[in-house]
mmCIF file of the N, C-alpha and C atoms, coordinates in Angstrom:
data_MODEL
# 
_entry.id   MODEL 
# 
loop_
_atom_site.group_PDB 
_atom_site.id 
_atom_site.type_symbol 
_atom_site.label_atom_id 
_atom_site.label_alt_id 
_atom_site.label_comp_id 
_atom_site.label_asym_id 
_atom_site.label_entity_id 
_atom_site.label_seq_id 
_atom_site.pdbx_PDB_ins_code 
_atom_site.Cartn_x 
_atom_site.Cartn_y 
_atom_site.Cartn_z 
_atom_site.occupancy 
_atom_site.B_iso_or_equiv 
_atom_site.pdbx_formal_charge 
_atom_site.auth_seq_id 
_atom_site.auth_comp_id 
_atom_site.auth_asym_id 
_atom_site.auth_atom_id 
_atom_site.pdbx_PDB_model_num 
ATOM 1   N N  . UNK A 1 1  ? 181.061 114.314 67.112 1.00 0.00 ? 1  UNK A N  1 
ATOM 2   C CA . UNK A 1 1  ? 180.109 115.222 66.560 1.00 0.00 ? 1  UNK A CA 1 
ATOM 3   C C  . UNK A 1 1  ? 181.284 115.781 65.047 1.00 0.00 ? 1  UNK A C  1 
ATOM 4   N N  . UNK A 1 2  ? 180.609 115.798 63.909 1.00 0.00 ? 2  UNK A N  1 
ATOM 5   C CA . UNK A 1 2  ? 181.390 115.846 62.869 1.00 0.00 ? 2  UNK A CA 1 
ATOM 6   C C  . UNK A 1 2  ? 181.360 117.567 62.884 1.00 0.00 ? 2  UNK A C  1 
ATOM 7   N N  . UNK A 1 3  ? 182.589 118.367 62.515 1.00 0.00 ? 3  UNK A N  1 
ATOM 8   C CA . UNK A 1 3  ? 183.172 119.475 62.245 1.00 0.00 ? 3  UNK A CA 1 
ATOM 9   C C  . UNK A 1 3  ? 182.076 120.292 61.141 1.00 0.00 ? 3  UNK A C  1 
ATOM 10  N N  . UNK A 1 4  ? 181.665 121.058 61.304 1.00 0.00 ? 4  UNK A N  1 
ATOM 11  C CA . UNK A 1 4  ? 180.876 122.116 60.658 1.00 0.00 ? 4  UNK A CA 1 
ATOM 12  C C  . UNK A 1 4  ? 182.053 122.531 59.408 1.00 0.00 ? 4  UNK A C  1 
ATOM 13  N N  . UNK A 1 5  ? 182.809 122.483 59.535 1.00 0.00 ? 5  UNK A N  1 
ATOM 14  C CA . UNK A 1 5  ? 183.637 123.224 58.318 1.00 0.00 ? 5  UNK A CA 1 
ATOM 15  C C  . UNK A 1 5  ? 184.706 122.058 57.797 1.00 0.00 ? 5  UNK A C  1 
ATOM 16  N N  . UNK A 1 6  ? 184.640 121.854 56.546 1.00 0.00 ? 6  UNK A N  1 
ATOM 17  C CA . UNK A 1 6  ? 185.494 121.034 56.065 1.00 0.00 ? 6  UNK A CA 1 
ATOM 18  C C  . UNK A 1 6  ? 187.239 121.515 55.843 1.00 0.00 ? 6  UNK A C  1 
ATOM 19  N N  . UNK A 1 7  ? 188.000 120.541 56.056 1.00 0.00 ? 7  UNK A N  1 
ATOM 20  C CA . UNK A 1 7  ? 189.482 120.496 56.156 1.00 0.00 ? 7  UNK A CA 1 
ATOM 21  C C  . UNK A 1 7  ? 189.863 120.770 54.959 1.00 0.00 ? 7  UNK A C  1 
ATOM 22  N N  . UNK A 1 8  ? 190.604 121.488 54.564 1.00 0.00 ? 8  UNK A N  1 
ATOM 23  C CA . UNK A 1 8  ? 191.659 121.809 52.903 1.00 0.00 ? 8  UNK A CA 1 
ATOM 24  C C  . UNK A 1 8  ? 192.302 120.806 53.095 1.00 0.00 ? 8  UNK A C  1 
ATOM 25  N N  . UNK A 1 9  ? 193.098 120.549 51.826 1.00 0.00 ? 9  UNK A N  1 
ATOM 26  C CA . UNK A 1 9  ? 194.047 119.803 51.576 1.00 0.00 ? 9  UNK A CA 1 
ATOM 27  C C  . UNK A 1 9  ? 195.391 120.354 52.392 1.00 0.00 ? 9  UNK A C  1 
ATOM 28  N N  . UNK A 1 10 ? 196.045 118.969 52.615 1.00 0.00 ? 10 UNK A N  1 
ATOM 29  C CA . UNK A 1 10 ? 197.112 118.825 53.509 1.00 0.00 ? 10 UNK A CA 1 
ATOM 30  C C  . UNK A 1 10 ? 198.331 119.086 52.861 1.00 0.00 ? 10 UNK A C  1 
ATOM 31  N N  . UNK A 1 11 ? 198.917 119.945 51.865 1.00 0.00 ? 11 UNK A N  1 
ATOM 32  C CA . UNK A 1 11 ? 200.139 120.155 51.215 1.00 0.00 ? 11 UNK A CA 1 
ATOM 33  C C  . UNK A 1 11 ? 201.350 120.559 51.712 1.00 0.00 ? 11 UNK A C  1 
ATOM 34  N N  . UNK A 1 12 ? 201.088 121.056 52.716 1.00 0.00 ? 12 UNK A N  1 
ATOM 35  C CA . UNK A 1 12 ? 202.352 121.650 53.600 1.00 0.00 ? 12 UNK A CA 1 
ATOM 36  C C  . UNK A 1 12 ? 203.435 120.978 53.162 1.00 0.00 ? 12 UNK A C  1 
ATOM 37  N N  . UNK A 1 13 ? 203.547 119.853 53.339 1.00 0.00 ? 13 UNK A N  1 
ATOM 38  C CA . UNK A 1 13 ? 204.814 118.953 53.123 1.00 0.00 ? 13 UNK A CA 1 
ATOM 39  C C  . UNK A 1 13 ? 205.171 118.833 51.862 1.00 0.00 ? 13 UNK A C  1 
ATOM 40  N N  . UNK A 1 14 ? 204.580 119.829 50.380 1.00 0.00 ? 14 UNK A N  1 
ATOM 41  C CA . UNK A 1 14 ? 204.639 119.604 49.125 1.00 0.00 ? 14 UNK A CA 1 
ATOM 42  C C  . UNK A 1 14 ? 205.622 121.137 48.974 1.00 0.00 ? 14 UNK A C  1 
ATOM 43  N N  . UNK A 1 15 ? 205.198 122.159 49.873 1.00 0.00 ? 15 UNK A N  1 
ATOM 44  C CA . UNK A 1 15 ? 205.620 123.518 49.669 1.00 0.00 ? 15 UNK A CA 1 
ATOM 45  C C  . UNK A 1 15 ? 206.938 123.638 49.280 1.00 0.00 ? 15 UNK A C  1 
ATOM 46  N N  . UNK A 1 16 ? 207.235 124.117 48.459 1.00 0.00 ? 16 UNK A N  1 
ATOM 47  C CA . UNK A 1 16 ? 208.691 124.710 47.982 1.00 0.00 ? 16 UNK A CA 1 
ATOM 48  C C  . UNK A 1 16 ? 209.296 123.198 47.105 1.00 0.00 ? 16 UNK A C  1 
ATOM 49  N N  . UNK A 1 17 ? 208.100 122.655 46.890 1.00 0.00 ? 17 UNK A N  1 
ATOM 50  C CA . UNK A 1 17 ? 209.124 121.341 46.045 1.00 0.00 ? 17 UNK A CA 1 
ATOM 51  C C  . UNK A 1 17 ? 208.872 121.300 44.643 1.00 0.00 ? 17 UNK A C  1 
ATOM 52  N N  . UNK A 1 18 ? 209.598 120.670 43.982 1.00 0.00 ? 18 UNK A N  1 
ATOM 53  C CA . UNK A 1 18 ? 208.790 120.424 42.214 1.00 0.00 ? 18 UNK A CA 1 
ATOM 54  C C  . UNK A 1 18 ? 207.835 119.532 41.818 1.00 0.00 ? 18 UNK A C  1 
ATOM 55  N N  . UNK A 1 19 ? 207.073 119.829 41.514 1.00 0.00 ? 19 UNK A N  1 
ATOM 56  C CA . UNK A 1 19 ? 205.868 119.251 41.354 1.00 0.00 ? 19 UNK A CA 1 
ATOM 57  C C  . UNK A 1 19 ? 205.519 119.189 39.587 1.00 0.00 ? 19 UNK A C  1 
ATOM 58  N N  . UNK A 1 20 ? 204.675 117.611 39.198 1.00 0.00 ? 20 UNK A N  1 
ATOM 59  C CA . UNK A 1 20 ? 204.288 117.476 37.978 1.00 0.00 ? 20 UNK A CA 1 
ATOM 60  C C  . UNK A 1 20 ? 202.559 117.387 38.260 1.00 0.00 ? 20 UNK A C  1 
ATOM 61  N N  . UNK A 1 21 ? 202.085 118.550 37.747 1.00 0.00 ? 21 UNK A N  1 
ATOM 62  C CA . UNK A 1 21 ? 200.421 118.112 37.608 1.00 0.00 ? 21 UNK A CA 1 
ATOM 63  C C  . UNK A 1 21 ? 199.902 118.179 36.471 1.00 0.00 ? 21 UNK A C  1 
ATOM 64  N N  . UNK A 1 22 ? 199.029 117.120 36.486 1.00 0.00 ? 22 UNK A N  1 
ATOM 65  C CA . UNK A 1 22 ? 198.140 116.823 35.203 1.00 0.00 ? 22 UNK A CA 1 
ATOM 66  C C  . UNK A 1 22 ? 196.745 117.365 35.501 1.00 0.00 ? 22 UNK A C  1 
ATOM 67  N N  . UNK A 1 23 ? 196.636 118.214 34.340 1.00 0.00 ? 23 UNK A N  1 
ATOM 68  C CA . UNK A 1 23 ? 195.217 118.824 34.185 1.00 0.00 ? 23 UNK A CA 1 
ATOM 69  C C  . UNK A 1 23 ? 194.235 118.162 33.145 1.00 0.00 ? 23 UNK A C  1 
ATOM 70  N N  . UNK A 1 24 ? 193.336 118.954 33.400 1.00 0.00 ? 24 UNK A N  1 
ATOM 71  C CA . UNK A 1 24 ? 192.208 118.446 32.110 1.00 0.00 ? 24 UNK A CA 1 
ATOM 72  C C  . UNK A 1 24 ? 192.947 118.668 30.853 1.00 0.00 ? 24 UNK A C  1 
ATOM 73  N N  . UNK A 1 25 ? 192.101 118.381 29.735 1.00 0.00 ? 25 UNK A N  1 
ATOM 74  C CA . UNK A 1 25 ? 192.374 118.322 28.745 1.00 0.00 ? 25 UNK A CA 1 
ATOM 75  C C  . UNK A 1 25 ? 193.890 117.613 28.221 1.00 0.00 ? 25 UNK A C  1 
ATOM 76  N N  . UNK A 1 26 ? 194.427 116.749 29.395 1.00 0.00 ? 26 UNK A N  1 
ATOM 77  C CA . UNK A 1 26 ? 195.295 116.197 28.860 1.00 0.00 ? 26 UNK A CA 1 
ATOM 78  C C  . UNK A 1 26 ? 196.585 117.250 28.883 1.00 0.00 ? 26 UNK A C  1 
ATOM 79  N N  . UNK A 1 27 ? 196.706 118.359 29.559 1.00 0.00 ? 27 UNK A N  1 
ATOM 80  C CA . UNK A 1 27 ? 197.430 119.295 30.027 1.00 0.00 ? 27 UNK A CA 1 
ATOM 81  C C  . UNK A 1 27 ? 198.637 118.715 31.146 1.00 0.00 ? 27 UNK A C  1 
ATOM 82  N N  . UNK A 1 28 ? 200.172 118.863 31.040 1.00 0.00 ? 28 UNK A N  1 
ATOM 83  C CA . UNK A 1 28 ? 201.030 118.580 31.948 1.00 0.00 ? 28 UNK A CA 1 
ATOM 84  C C  . UNK A 1 28 ? 201.790 119.854 32.492 1.00 0.00 ? 28 UNK A C  1 
ATOM 85  N N  . UNK A 1 29 ? 202.203 120.445 33.553 1.00 0.00 ? 29 UNK A N  1 
ATOM 86  C CA . UNK A 1 29 ? 202.885 121.651 33.990 1.00 0.00 ? 29 UNK A CA 1 
ATOM 87  C C  . UNK A 1 29 ? 203.535 121.050 34.937 1.00 0.00 ? 29 UNK A C  1 
ATOM 88  N N  . UNK A 1 30 ? 204.971 121.416 35.050 1.00 0.00 ? 30 UNK A N  1 
ATOM 89  C CA . UNK A 1 30 ? 205.779 121.284 36.464 1.00 0.00 ? 30 UNK A CA 1 
ATOM 90  C C  . UNK A 1 30 ? 206.307 122.691 36.812 1.00 0.00 ? 30 UNK A C  1 
ATOM 91  N N  . UNK A 1 31 ? 206.114 122.655 38.162 1.00 0.00 ? 31 UNK A N  1 
ATOM 92  C CA . UNK A 1 31 ? 206.832 124.015 38.602 1.00 0.00 ? 31 UNK A CA 1 
ATOM 93  C C  . UNK A 1 31 ? 206.916 123.580 40.015 1.00 0.00 ? 31 UNK A C  1 
ATOM 94  N N  . UNK A 1 32 ? 207.353 125.032 41.021 1.00 0.00 ? 32 UNK A N  1 
ATOM 95  C CA . UNK A 1 32 ? 207.628 124.920 42.122 1.00 0.00 ? 32 UNK A CA 1 
ATOM 96  C C  . UNK A 1 32 ? 206.152 124.959 42.973 1.00 0.00 ? 32 UNK A C  1 
ATOM 97  N N  . UNK A 1 33 ? 205.594 124.362 43.949 1.00 0.00 ? 33 UNK A N  1 
ATOM 98  C CA . UNK A 1 33 ? 204.494 124.991 44.700 1.00 0.00 ? 33 UNK A CA 1 
ATOM 99  C C  . UNK A 1 33 ? 204.835 126.176 45.961 1.00 0.00 ? 33 UNK A C  1 
ATOM 100 N N  . UNK A 1 34 ? 204.111 127.072 45.765 1.00 0.00 ? 34 UNK A N  1 
ATOM 101 C CA . UNK A 1 34 ? 204.416 128.400 46.489 1.00 0.00 ? 34 UNK A CA 1 
ATOM 102 C C  . UNK A 1 34 ? 202.650 128.343 47.455 1.00 0.00 ? 34 UNK A C  1 
ATOM 103 N N  . UNK A 1 35 ? 202.108 128.113 47.117 1.00 0.00 ? 35 UNK A N  1 
ATOM 104 C CA . UNK A 1 35 ? 200.823 128.236 47.674 1.00 0.00 ? 35 UNK A CA 1 
ATOM 105 C C  . UNK A 1 35 ? 199.416 127.166 47.379 1.00 0.00 ? 35 UNK A C  1 
ATOM 106 N N  . UNK A 1 36 ? 198.808 127.327 48.356 1.00 0.00 ? 36 UNK A N  1 
ATOM 107 C CA . UNK A 1 36 ? 197.504 126.904 47.798 1.00 0.00 ? 36 UNK A CA 1 
ATOM 108 C C  . UNK A 1 36 ? 196.001 127.090 49.013 1.00 0.00 ? 36 UNK A C  1 
ATOM 109 N N  . UNK A 1 37 ? 195.009 126.747 48.431 1.00 0.00 ? 37 UNK A N  1 
ATOM 110 C CA . UNK A 1 37 ? 193.772 127.104 49.200 1.00 0.00 ? 37 UNK A CA 1 
ATOM 111 C C  . UNK A 1 37 ? 193.405 125.712 49.842 1.00 0.00 ? 37 UNK A C  1 
ATOM 112 N N  . UNK A 1 38 ? 191.960 126.398 50.652 1.00 0.00 ? 38 UNK A N  1 
ATOM 113 C CA . UNK A 1 38 ? 191.118 124.613 50.601 1.00 0.00 ? 38 UNK A CA 1 
ATOM 114 C C  . UNK A 1 38 ? 190.534 124.276 49.159 1.00 0.00 ? 38 UNK A C  1 
ATOM 115 N N  . UNK A 1 39 ? 190.531 125.007 48.251 1.00 0.00 ? 39 UNK A N  1 
ATOM 116 C CA . UNK A 1 39 ? 189.693 124.527 47.258 1.00 0.00 ? 39 UNK A CA 1 
ATOM 117 C C  . UNK A 1 39 ? 190.588 124.026 46.535 1.00 0.00 ? 39 UNK A C  1 
ATOM 118 N N  . UNK A 1 40 ? 192.213 123.628 46.716 1.00 0.00 ? 40 UNK A N  1 
ATOM 119 C CA . UNK A 1 40 ? 193.424 123.135 46.007 1.00 0.00 ? 40 UNK A CA 1 
ATOM 120 C C  . UNK A 1 40 ? 193.401 124.146 45.046 1.00 0.00 ? 40 UNK A C  1 
ATOM 121 N N  . UNK A 1 41 ? 193.359 125.180 45.079 1.00 0.00 ? 41 UNK A N  1 
ATOM 122 C CA . UNK A 1 41 ? 194.033 125.931 44.214 1.00 0.00 ? 41 UNK A CA 1 
ATOM 123 C C  . UNK A 1 41 ? 195.414 126.083 44.331 1.00 0.00 ? 41 UNK A C  1 
ATOM 124 N N  . UNK A 1 42 ? 195.936 125.843 43.376 1.00 0.00 ? 42 UNK A N  1 
ATOM 125 C CA . UNK A 1 42 ? 197.841 126.145 43.867 1.00 0.00 ? 42 UNK A CA 1 
ATOM 126 C C  . UNK A 1 42 ? 198.547 127.270 43.007 1.00 0.00 ? 42 UNK A C  1 
ATOM 127 N N  . UNK A 1 43 ? 199.551 127.830 43.550 1.00 0.00 ? 43 UNK A N  1 
ATOM 128 C CA . UNK A 1 43 ? 200.293 128.631 42.786 1.00 0.00 ? 43 UNK A CA 1 
ATOM 129 C C  . UNK A 1 43 ? 201.778 127.923 42.938 1.00 0.00 ? 43 UNK A C  1 
ATOM 130 N N  . UNK A 1 44 ? 202.171 127.707 41.631 1.00 0.00 ? 44 UNK A N  1 
ATOM 131 C CA . UNK A 1 44 ? 203.522 127.406 41.216 1.00 0.00 ? 44 UNK A CA 1 
ATOM 132 C C  . UNK A 1 44 ? 204.266 128.494 40.201 1.00 0.00 ? 44 UNK A C  1 
ATOM 133 N N  . UNK A 1 45 ? 205.649 128.317 40.685 1.00 0.00 ? 45 UNK A N  1 
ATOM 134 C CA . UNK A 1 45 ? 206.357 129.282 40.568 1.00 0.00 ? 45 UNK A CA 1 
ATOM 135 C C  . UNK A 1 45 ? 207.448 128.535 39.243 1.00 0.00 ? 45 UNK A C  1 
ATOM 136 N N  . UNK A 1 46 ? 208.095 129.041 38.339 1.00 0.00 ? 46 UNK A N  1 
ATOM 137 C CA . UNK A 1 46 ? 208.952 128.751 37.389 1.00 0.00 ? 46 UNK A CA 1 
ATOM 138 C C  . UNK A 1 46 ? 208.566 127.356 36.733 1.00 0.00 ? 46 UNK A C  1 
ATOM 139 N N  . UNK A 1 47 ? 207.624 127.623 36.187 1.00 0.00 ? 47 UNK A N  1 
ATOM 140 C CA . UNK A 1 47 ? 206.398 126.523 35.305 1.00 0.00 ? 47 UNK A CA 1 
ATOM 141 C C  . UNK A 1 47 ? 207.125 126.474 34.127 1.00 0.00 ? 47 UNK A C  1 
ATOM 142 N N  . UNK A 1 48 ? 206.862 125.024 33.364 1.00 0.00 ? 48 UNK A N  1 
ATOM 143 C CA . UNK A 1 48 ? 207.442 124.623 32.353 1.00 0.00 ? 48 UNK A CA 1 
ATOM 144 C C  . UNK A 1 48 ? 205.860 123.738 31.786 1.00 0.00 ? 48 UNK A C  1 
ATOM 145 N N  . UNK A 1 49 ? 205.504 123.864 30.663 1.00 0.00 ? 49 UNK A N  1 
ATOM 146 C CA . UNK A 1 49 ? 204.411 123.613 30.337 1.00 0.00 ? 49 UNK A CA 1 
ATOM 147 C C  . UNK A 1 49 ? 204.796 122.293 29.388 1.00 0.00 ? 49 UNK A C  1 
ATOM 148 N N  . UNK A 1 50 ? 205.185 121.199 29.710 1.00 0.00 ? 50 UNK A N  1 
ATOM 149 C CA . UNK A 1 50 ? 205.461 119.758 29.264 1.00 0.00 ? 50 UNK A CA 1 
ATOM 150 C C  . UNK A 1 50 ? 204.675 119.559 27.633 1.00 0.00 ? 50 UNK A C  1 
ATOM 151 N N  . UNK A 1 51 ? 203.626 119.940 27.313 1.00 0.00 ? 51 UNK A N  1 
ATOM 152 C CA . UNK A 1 51 ? 202.833 119.835 26.171 1.00 0.00 ? 51 UNK A CA 1 
ATOM 153 C C  . UNK A 1 51 ? 203.574 120.895 25.078 1.00 0.00 ? 51 UNK A C  1 
ATOM 154 N N  . UNK A 1 52 ? 204.112 121.869 25.117 1.00 0.00 ? 52 UNK A N  1 
ATOM 155 C CA . UNK A 1 52 ? 204.655 122.863 24.441 1.00 0.00 ? 52 UNK A CA 1 
ATOM 156 C C  . UNK A 1 52 ? 206.261 122.546 24.382 1.00 0.00 ? 52 UNK A C  1 
ATOM 157 N N  . UNK A 1 53 ? 206.548 122.750 22.693 1.00 0.00 ? 53 UNK A N  1 
ATOM 158 C CA . UNK A 1 53 ? 207.929 122.121 22.472 1.00 0.00 ? 53 UNK A CA 1 
ATOM 159 C C  . UNK A 1 53 ? 208.853 123.557 22.168 1.00 0.00 ? 53 UNK A C  1 
ATOM 160 N N  . UNK A 1 54 ? 208.208 124.673 21.666 1.00 0.00 ? 54 UNK A N  1 
ATOM 161 C CA . UNK A 1 54 ? 209.009 125.657 21.634 1.00 0.00 ? 54 UNK A CA 1 
ATOM 162 C C  . UNK A 1 54 ? 208.512 126.625 23.054 1.00 0.00 ? 54 UNK A C  1 
ATOM 163 N N  . UNK A 1 55 ? 209.618 127.000 23.493 1.00 0.00 ? 55 UNK A N  1 
ATOM 164 C CA . UNK A 1 55 ? 209.559 128.303 24.412 1.00 0.00 ? 55 UNK A CA 1 
ATOM 165 C C  . UNK A 1 55 ? 208.490 127.511 25.531 1.00 0.00 ? 55 UNK A C  1 
ATOM 166 N N  . UNK A 1 56 ? 208.338 126.713 26.299 1.00 0.00 ? 56 UNK A N  1 
ATOM 167 C CA . UNK A 1 56 ? 207.650 125.959 27.138 1.00 0.00 ? 56 UNK A CA 1 
ATOM 168 C C  . UNK A 1 56 ? 207.507 126.636 28.542 1.00 0.00 ? 56 UNK A C  1 
ATOM 169 N N  . UNK A 1 57 ? 208.406 127.852 29.130 1.00 0.00 ? 57 UNK A N  1 
ATOM 170 C CA . UNK A 1 57 ? 208.607 128.224 30.021 1.00 0.00 ? 57 UNK A CA 1 
ATOM 171 C C  . UNK A 1 57 ? 207.359 129.221 30.272 1.00 0.00 ? 57 UNK A C  1 
ATOM 172 N N  . UNK A 1 58 ? 206.583 129.084 31.566 1.00 0.00 ? 58 UNK A N  1 
ATOM 173 C CA . UNK A 1 58 ? 205.371 130.019 31.223 1.00 0.00 ? 58 UNK A CA 1 
ATOM 174 C C  . UNK A 1 58 ? 205.693 131.223 32.490 1.00 0.00 ? 58 UNK A C  1 
ATOM 175 N N  . UNK A 1 59 ? 206.529 130.708 33.640 1.00 0.00 ? 59 UNK A N  1 
ATOM 176 C CA . UNK A 1 59 ? 206.485 131.756 34.774 1.00 0.00 ? 59 UNK A CA 1 
ATOM 177 C C  . UNK A 1 59 ? 205.862 131.429 36.032 1.00 0.00 ? 59 UNK A C  1 
ATOM 178 N N  . UNK A 1 60 ? 205.175 132.287 36.532 1.00 0.00 ? 60 UNK A N  1 
ATOM 179 C CA . UNK A 1 60 ? 204.353 132.021 37.621 1.00 0.00 ? 60 UNK A CA 1 
ATOM 180 C C  . UNK A 1 60 ? 202.724 132.189 37.374 1.00 0.00 ? 60 UNK A C  1 
ATOM 181 N N  . UNK A 1 61 ? 202.316 130.927 37.888 1.00 0.00 ? 61 UNK A N  1 
ATOM 182 C CA . UNK A 1 61 ? 200.688 130.774 37.366 1.00 0.00 ? 61 UNK A CA 1 
ATOM 183 C C  . UNK A 1 61 ? 199.731 130.294 38.567 1.00 0.00 ? 61 UNK A C  1 
ATOM 184 N N  . UNK A 1 62 ? 198.366 130.551 38.534 1.00 0.00 ? 62 UNK A N  1 
ATOM 185 C CA . UNK A 1 62 ? 197.570 129.985 39.463 1.00 0.00 ? 62 UNK A CA 1 
ATOM 186 C C  . UNK A 1 62 ? 196.414 128.999 38.759 1.00 0.00 ? 62 UNK A C  1 
ATOM 187 N N  . UNK A 1 63 ? 196.315 127.838 39.338 1.00 0.00 ? 63 UNK A N  1 
ATOM 188 C CA . UNK A 1 63 ? 196.044 126.718 38.763 1.00 0.00 ? 63 UNK A CA 1 
ATOM 189 C C  . UNK A 1 63 ? 194.631 126.742 39.699 1.00 0.00 ? 63 UNK A C  1 
ATOM 190 N N  . UNK A 1 64 ? 193.519 126.496 39.129 1.00 0.00 ? 64 UNK A N  1 
ATOM 191 C CA . UNK A 1 64 ? 192.069 126.278 39.822 1.00 0.00 ? 64 UNK A CA 1 
ATOM 192 C C  . UNK A 1 64 ? 191.965 124.676 39.932 1.00 0.00 ? 64 UNK A C  1 
ATOM 193 N N  . UNK A 1 65 ? 191.482 124.548 41.680 1.00 0.00 ? 65 UNK A N  1 
ATOM 194 C CA . UNK A 1 65 ? 191.408 123.281 41.749 1.00 0.00 ? 65 UNK A CA 1 
ATOM 195 C C  . UNK A 1 65 ? 190.895 122.124 40.880 1.00 0.00 ? 65 UNK A C  1 
ATOM 196 N N  . UNK A 1 66 ? 189.426 122.702 40.621 1.00 0.00 ? 66 UNK A N  1 
ATOM 197 C CA . UNK A 1 66 ? 188.952 121.689 39.816 1.00 0.00 ? 66 UNK A CA 1 
ATOM 198 C C  . UNK A 1 66 ? 189.221 120.897 38.495 1.00 0.00 ? 66 UNK A C  1 
ATOM 199 N N  . UNK A 1 67 ? 190.644 121.548 38.029 1.00 0.00 ? 67 UNK A N  1 
ATOM 200 C CA . UNK A 1 67 ? 191.123 121.601 37.120 1.00 0.00 ? 67 UNK A CA 1 
ATOM 201 C C  . UNK A 1 67 ? 192.095 120.390 36.716 1.00 0.00 ? 67 UNK A C  1 
ATOM 202 N N  . UNK A 1 68 ? 192.585 120.238 38.613 1.00 0.00 ? 68 UNK A N  1 
ATOM 203 C CA . UNK A 1 68 ? 193.448 119.125 38.898 1.00 0.00 ? 68 UNK A CA 1 
ATOM 204 C C  . UNK A 1 68 ? 193.068 117.740 38.660 1.00 0.00 ? 68 UNK A C  1 
ATOM 205 N N  . UNK A 1 69 ? 193.770 117.149 38.097 1.00 0.00 ? 69 UNK A N  1 
ATOM 206 C CA . UNK A 1 69 ? 194.078 115.615 38.031 1.00 0.00 ? 69 UNK A CA 1 
ATOM 207 C C  . UNK A 1 69 ? 194.628 114.900 38.741 1.00 0.00 ? 69 UNK A C  1 
ATOM 208 N N  . UNK A 1 70 ? 196.003 115.276 39.292 1.00 0.00 ? 70 UNK A N  1 
ATOM 209 C CA . UNK A 1 70 ? 196.794 114.354 39.751 1.00 0.00 ? 70 UNK A CA 1 
ATOM 210 C C  . UNK A 1 70 ? 197.812 115.107 40.264 1.00 0.00 ? 70 UNK A C  1 
ATOM 211 N N  . UNK A 1 71 ? 198.404 114.956 41.510 1.00 0.00 ? 71 UNK A N  1 
ATOM 212 C CA . UNK A 1 71 ? 200.144 115.793 41.827 1.00 0.00 ? 71 UNK A CA 1 
ATOM 213 C C  . UNK A 1 71 ? 201.155 114.573 41.864 1.00 0.00 ? 71 UNK A C  1 
ATOM 214 N N  . UNK A 1 72 ? 202.402 115.154 41.317 1.00 0.00 ? 72 UNK A N  1 
ATOM 215 C CA . UNK A 1 72 ? 203.369 113.756 41.640 1.00 0.00 ? 72 UNK A CA 1 
ATOM 216 C C  . UNK A 1 72 ? 204.341 114.844 41.908 1.00 0.00 ? 72 UNK A C  1 
ATOM 217 N N  . UNK A 1 73 ? 204.884 114.454 42.752 1.00 0.00 ? 73 UNK A N  1 
ATOM 218 C CA . UNK A 1 73 ? 206.135 114.971 43.346 1.00 0.00 ? 73 UNK A CA 1 
ATOM 219 C C  . UNK A 1 73 ? 207.802 114.360 42.806 1.00 0.00 ? 73 UNK A C  1 
ATOM 220 N N  . UNK A 1 74 ? 208.534 115.711 42.208 1.00 0.00 ? 74 UNK A N  1 
ATOM 221 C CA . UNK A 1 74 ? 209.494 115.386 41.813 1.00 0.00 ? 74 UNK A CA 1 
ATOM 222 C C  . UNK A 1 74 ? 210.776 115.344 42.427 1.00 0.00 ? 74 UNK A C  1 
ATOM 223 N N  . UNK A 1 75 ? 210.744 115.695 43.803 1.00 0.00 ? 75 UNK A N  1 
ATOM 224 C CA . UNK A 1 75 ? 211.481 115.679 44.887 1.00 0.00 ? 75 UNK A CA 1 
ATOM 225 C C  . UNK A 1 75 ? 210.901 114.611 46.077 1.00 0.00 ? 75 UNK A C  1 
ATOM 226 N N  . UNK A 1 76 ? 212.165 114.303 46.527 1.00 0.00 ? 76 UNK A N  1 
ATOM 227 C CA . UNK A 1 76 ? 211.898 113.351 47.787 1.00 0.00 ? 76 UNK A CA 1 
ATOM 228 C C  . UNK A 1 76 ? 211.315 114.403 48.954 1.00 0.00 ? 76 UNK A C  1 
ATOM 229 N N  . UNK A 1 77 ? 210.307 114.334 49.699 1.00 0.00 ? 77 UNK A N  1 
ATOM 230 C CA . UNK A 1 77 ? 209.503 114.527 50.363 1.00 0.00 ? 77 UNK A CA 1 
ATOM 231 C C  . UNK A 1 77 ? 209.629 114.446 52.125 1.00 0.00 ? 77 UNK A C  1 
# 
């Protein structure tokens, strides 16, 4: 019998790792994964916006799951 509830994404192995995340609108950010939830909303720290040339540092952000297109790890998992 199938579960009544859907499981969220299994991102435990990516916690505290540097990730590059591709977003809607051809945007890309790089940051350290600090948290996530069942809807793929993620918390990133020490974020750098790869599309900005001047002052690309953003700090800590929450990225909504439905705007994420792709995850890419920049460290060995």
